[in-house]
Steps between C-alpha positions, in 0.01 A plus 500: 500500500637356829703733715757331721546685832864614547531315828437159329757312302433497126598135482569230739856469620654147542639538854803295524848548624625553142304830446669760295587851647203664327273234637630566846444861463156445375429277784632761744283773351203275527560421865568869595168597336292233672666586844419874425137411428484296815644789716241743331215263583630456860525891538130519399425278798744681725320822429187382677691345781709817569302635807525162666864452411616850622320440833676169529832661417445773773452230770868440583555869540196526726646205708819692537315824609301309752826353659629855561401701809223747446707800559761384250275387213559641146306813403168396359509163676444212268430724197772545222530839318554612135656838408446514123202554304572184278619277796161340557443415139870370451467287806176343376643429159817352676299266722259401215805404278654294781171325550481421143843332514401295811163393347673408180794324662384139408469606126833689519672187641341287236622726217848491651486118504347480158793702359768282653319171435650441142844444655377239756446135484165322520539418869584862582207631303260312721614721800296800376215450756718442810728785374210751475311379815812504723612835370154671570490344850857586588463859374183555695663347812792746461257787477318373808828496705592837370161644627531329833853635560423861371371635828828398670705651212307829536561507876869433440534769233301770669633411847824690445329829533425650841109535510527801724712676242326422179216287373486315163275624222501231240364552155277237326750492202792407725302244695354321208834485328669369806217251558516373144878472492498297819219268369678447162841445663352225717277345225790476260734360759257231591526371143853398581417123549301498172817631309735250671263197442466617131876504459522153651225384265694622185829370632677818570527422878469194716454439876865402538619842359250687728621325803871581422430873473253519796715730702566745218130479406399604854751783495354608165145485622589710795655772277201486268249538781696802623518657147156425370283607800424875473479556877819294580380454846590177688129378531445518122845361417458192736144443380638478135832324567359211717239375258757520218743283681222249567403515137863430409496196722168392348644524152787257600241255631281522188815446284582181691148372455503570124797269472320212646 
């Protein structure tokens, strides 16, 4: 007797724009299961990369410490602390999960695209490779910019304190959470042009509309950059806002080219 695994569909589904509600739910379940398997597989690889990754994550903090005069450096220098018995284990699980999501990102994006494909035309379906490739590259670029600006952000946040009065003692849990939030904020924000171009492809927006609301868009981007950055320091905000404005202009140019 043949046993059909739960994560596989029992019968092929005709993936068209006229799928029923139950077929959409079945398709959604299938995509979620496949995405979960991809994250689990990525987490297995992330487990073996943990030591290298934690050293890489510590580097921006060490850069900040090296920029502080010796008499004013944090207690313990470049080393972070943990105060709970479970902190070390929980941080490792947290980082391994994040690594699983990062390593599985191409597959996650494909599952997202595959779910929305039934409602697209043939021309739009051919954009799957550019969509996934550009999303991965832009997300990685956003994370890189976040890491580059992180020492300045730490310097700004910790610089309010008088070093002769108190010295920072940062836990590894706080630092990892802050690091990941900044990286995710930049990575997701750098997907902004992909979303705009996709909306132009499906006909929701066009370059003319984007030009007309340019001023309001820049204002919205400024507010978004101020809200989404965990540190809210000017270095991080500008590092996020300027690329997003440039991406907005790039989406307008791409929209014009697609009309030709």
